N, C-alpha and C positions, 0 to 999 in steps of 0.2 A: 378631763382635759388639762394640757400641761399648765402646772403651776409655775408664773413669772416670779422674778427675784424682787419684792416691791421694793429695794432699795435702788434698783434701777432706775424709778421713778420719781426722785427725790429732787427738788428742785425744778422738775419740769413744768411746765407751762398747758393747763387745757385750752383747746383751740376748737374743740369741736362738738357735739355731742348730738348722738343719732344722726350722724351723716350733715349734719349744718356747721357751717364755719362759723366762728365768730371773729371781730377783730378788737382792736382795744377800744374801739368807742361803743362796743355790744356787752359790755361786762355785766349791767344790771341784766339785759335777757338772757345773758351765760348763765348768771347766777339764778336766775328763775327754773331754767331748762333745768339745771341740776337738783334744785330744791322739787322739783315735779317729783309727786312721790309715784309716779308709774314707774312700772320695773317691766323689763331690764333695760341696761341704758348703755349704750355704744360712745363709749369717749376716745376722743382723739387727744392724745398728748405730742406737744414738742419737745423730745429729749433735752436737758440740758446741757450734754457734751456728748463727744465721739464716742469716746469710751464707753458710754451706757448703751449706746447706738451698737458697738462692737456687742458688748455683752446680751445686748438682745437678740443679736442675728447669732449668734450661738447659742442662745437657747431656741432659735427654731430647728423644725427638723431637717436631717440631713440632705432628704431629698428637695427642701428648696436650695438649699446651701449649691447643692451638685446641680441644679437646675439652672443657676445662675453662670457656672463657669464660663461657657461660652466653649463647650464640644458638641463635636457632629452629632446628628441624628441618623441613626442607620433607618434604611426604607422596611415599615414593619404596616400592619393593619393599621394602627392609630394613623399613620400619616396621611392616608387616603383622605383627611380632611385637608389637607395643605395642597394649596395650589402653587406651583414653581412658575416664577417668569424670570425667563432668561435673556437677558438683555447683551446682544452678540454687537450692534452696531457702535461705532464712538458719537453713542447720541447723549444727551443730558437724561437722567432718570424722569426727574420731573414731577415728583410728587413731595408732598407736603407731608409731615406728621404730627400729630399731637399723643399726648397721652390719654390714656382711656380712664375713663370715670374712678376704676377698680384699681388705677396703678399698675396694671398687669403686663403691659403693653404698648405699644406706640401702634395708633389705628392712621389710616389714609386721612386728612381733615380738607385735602384738596388738592389742583393740581395745576402745576406752573405751563406757563407760554414761554416760547423764544421770542425774540427780541422783535422778531415783527410779527409778534401776538398768534402766531401759529402752534394750534394744539399739537405737542410731542406727542411719541408713541406711547409711552404708558398710558395715556389717557386716550388714544386715540383706538387702539385694539380692543377695547373693552373687557380686557382681561381682570383688569386690576379697578376693583368697586371703592365707592366713596366710604369709607369706615370698617374697609378690611384691615386687621389686621397684621404689622409684620410679624412673622416667625421665626422666619430664616435669613440667614445671609451668607451666602456661599458654602450653606448647609450647615451652619454655625446658628444654634439655637438661640434666639435673645427673648425668650420667654419668661416671667416669673415674678414674684411677689416680694421680692425681699428691695427690689428698686437698684440695685446695683446694674441687673441688666438691660434698663435705658439708658444708662450712661453707655454701657458697651454697646449697646445696639446703635449709638448716634457716632462712636468713636470706632467702631467699626466700618459705620458705611463712609464716613470720612475718611478712613485709610483705603479702602479698597473700591470705593464709588466708581472712582474713574477709571477702574481698571475691567478690560473685555478681554472673555466674557464676564457676566454678571449675574449671577444666579440669585434672585429673592423669591423667599417663599412667605404666604400668607394664607388666612385664614378667615374665614367669616366671621364678625362680629358675634357673640353672645349676647352683649347688652345694645338694645335699641332703645334711642329716647325719640319720643316722638309728642308734637306741640299741638294742641288742638284749641282752637281758636272760637270765640264766643260769636264775637260780630265777621260773618263772611258776607256779608252785602243780602242778607235775608233778613224781611221786615219782623217775620217772627221765627225764634229759632224753635226746630222740629226734634225733637228728640234731648239729649243728656247724658249724664252719669250713669243713669237707669239703664241703659242700652248696655252697660258692661255687665255678663254675667259673670262673675266671681265665686271660688270656691273656696273652703278652707281647709288646708292640708297639712297635718302635724309633720314634724320634721323627723319622728321617730316612734317605736308605740309607746314610749312612755314619756315622752315629750311635751311640755307645756308650750312651747314654742310652734308657729305657726308661719306658714308660705300660703299668700293668698294668692293664686292663679287664678287667672283671666279662660275663663272653660270656651265662654260664647259670645255672641253677642245674641239681642233680645230687640225684637222690631219697636219699632219708636209709632207714638198716635201719630196718624194721617191727620191731614187738614180736614178730609173727609169725616173723620170722626169725631176731632176736636171742631168742627161746624156743626156738628148735631145732624147729620146726614144719616137716613135711615133707609135700610133696605126697602126699595118701593119706590121710592121718590122718584119723580119723572124729571131728567135731564133737559132743559128748555132751549136754552142759550149756551153756546161757546163764544165766548169774546163778541157777544152781539149777535150772533149768527143764529137764526132759530134752526132749533132741531128736534124731533121727535115731536110732542105735544105741542113746541112752541110753535112749530108751521101752522097747525091749526089756529094759534092764538094769534097771529100774525095773517091767517088765511095765503099763505105761500102756497105755491103747487110745488115748490121743490119738498121732498124728503129726503135728506142724507140718511144712507143706509147706515147700519152699525159698524162695517169696516170703514166708510167715508169720515162717519163721528170719531172712532177711534184716530183714524191718520190725523184728523185735526187737533186731538187733545194730545197727540203723541209729539204734535210736529211745532205746537205752540207754545210760546212762554214768557211772561208769565200767562197765567189764565185765569179768567175774570168767568165764574159759570153760575148760570140760573136754574134752579131746581123747582119743582112746584111738587106741593102734596095738597091732597084734598081735605077740605074742608070740611070736618068733621063735629064740629060745636052743637049743631042743632041738629044731628040724625040720633036715629037709633042706634042701638048696638047693632041691629043688622045691616043696617045700609052702610055704619062705620067698614064693616068689615067687607061690604062688598066695595065702598068707595077705596079699599087699597088696592084694588084691580086696575092696572093701566088701562084698561077698555072701557071703565068707566068714568075715570076722569074728568071731571069739566075744570078744563084747565083755564077759563074765564072766573072761575071764582074760586079757584084754588089758591092756598096760600104761598106767595112766592118767595124765594131768598138768596140771596147772593153768597158764593163762596169763594175766596182768591186764594189758590196755589202759585208757587214758583213754577213749578213744571207736573207735567202728570207723573211721573216717579214720586212725588213728592203728596198727592192726592189721596192715596190710600184708599182705592174702591174700583171694584170692576161693576162694566154694564152689561146686559143683555136687550133681548128685544123684549117689547111687552107682547101681549096677547093678541092687541091689534095688528100686528107685525109689521107697523111704524114706529110706536113710541120707543123712545131708548130710557131703561127704568135701571137704578142699582141694584147686580146682583147680591153682590157681597161689601163688605168693607174689611178690608185688610191693614196689616202695619206696613211700616215703609222703613228705608235705612233711613237713621238718624243722622242729625251734625256728626256725632263721634263716629257712626261707622262709615259714611261718605269723607271724612278726614284722614281713616286709618284705614282707607281701601286701597293702598298699595303694598300697605304692610301687614293685611288683615290674619292673611294664611300665615306668616311666620310667626306674628306674637301669640295666637290662640295657645294654650298649654304653656306658656310663659308665665312667670309670677312675676309678681310688681315689686318692682326693684327699690325704686324711689318716686316720689311726688315733687316736682320743683324742687330738685336736687337732695330734699332730706330721704336719708334711707327711713323705710318701715320697720318700725320696731316691732320684735318678734309675736305680742300680744295683741295685735289688732284683728278684727274682726272684717268679714266684707262690708257688713254696712258702715264701719267706721270708715274704710277706705273710699266709698262712695261720697259720703258726706262731706271728708277733706275734700276730694276732688271737684266735686259740684262748689264747695266753700271757695275755694281757690279760684276754681273756671270763672263763677258768678262775681266775684270781686275784682279780680285781676285781668279778665277778659280774655284769658286763657290758662292753660294748665300746661305743664312738661312731665310726662308719666315716660318712667324709662322701665323696658320690661327685660326680662332675665329668661335666655333658653338656657335652663340648668341642664339639661342633657348634652347640649353642645357645649357649654362651658366645662362640664365633666371630661369632655372629650379632648378639649384644647388643653386644659389642665393636665389631663394622661400623657399627654405628649412631653409634660415637664417632667413627671412622675419616670416616665419608661427611660428618659434621658438618664435621670440620677439614677437608675439601677445599673443602668451600662457601665457607671460610672464610680 
């Protein structure tokens, strides 16, 4: 990697370690972070003078400098990721922007309304989404990492924003932050950080640096499994309504069939279910084996127990008809989507294959392992009641930055 002149950093102030920023009142914590023997460290400096900043800029690659000079980008294959929105009518743009976490672009942070509270065109047509990155203004590239392009983007928008037609280019974000809450109205939390199937990927063949990638999601233990339900147990009541062997217990002439029972389970919530299991305490082994058959269940003397579930999806078991044609028995025990999967449902497809960039704003060090990440997420989630995880789609990030590199090559 390029060696920087250490004199550039003389008189600078350390303001951050491993992605976490520290204020004037956080000096003891900052010193502790610096003294932590863990390596490597990412240290953020506030340079002492503008001259030092300019010297640091000169040490950056020419590609980065050219990327921020506001030149036009020609239509090439890489620009297919750019979505162009043409504003022709004399209407307000109606978009709010905020700097991205990595400082590479401005992202859509919200939408404005007109004086009467009506939705403006930029939000109404649905072409621009929350989080989209502003990449071009009238064909001029406004992406880059050195900082000038952000000022240039705002000044350019201020200069031409009132002109029509106006062409704005957007790309989808490669960083995605999600907040998983622990208390979502459930009496018992189902699932947790262990639903995240993480894998460790080396950044190079001889590299000691790791990236922790979300490979997939694992199923959580459902209410049935957690409540000790076994295959072969009889379901006898659903929210107080007798089903299966429960009808014999209360001497009811009504015997809901399996389809009707499943309809009850799927449509009602929450669920209070009563199960029955043969009492085998005083039986021989042979009788115990026979008693597991629904046909021979003596429901009056069976052990009965209740299981509460928020809904059928969280129950985690499948049912079948017993050998006698009327009883409803547990056919299999299954995993369920836990609290992490349910809260990440809308972004699940887009974050699988992405690496974890940060947890609660703290950048992930390169030496961590998947288990360290799971432990850290669980600790924050349990202690604070929520945790924010930022995922980075590396392939898309490289495609976005390649716009900048190709623009530099052309110049």
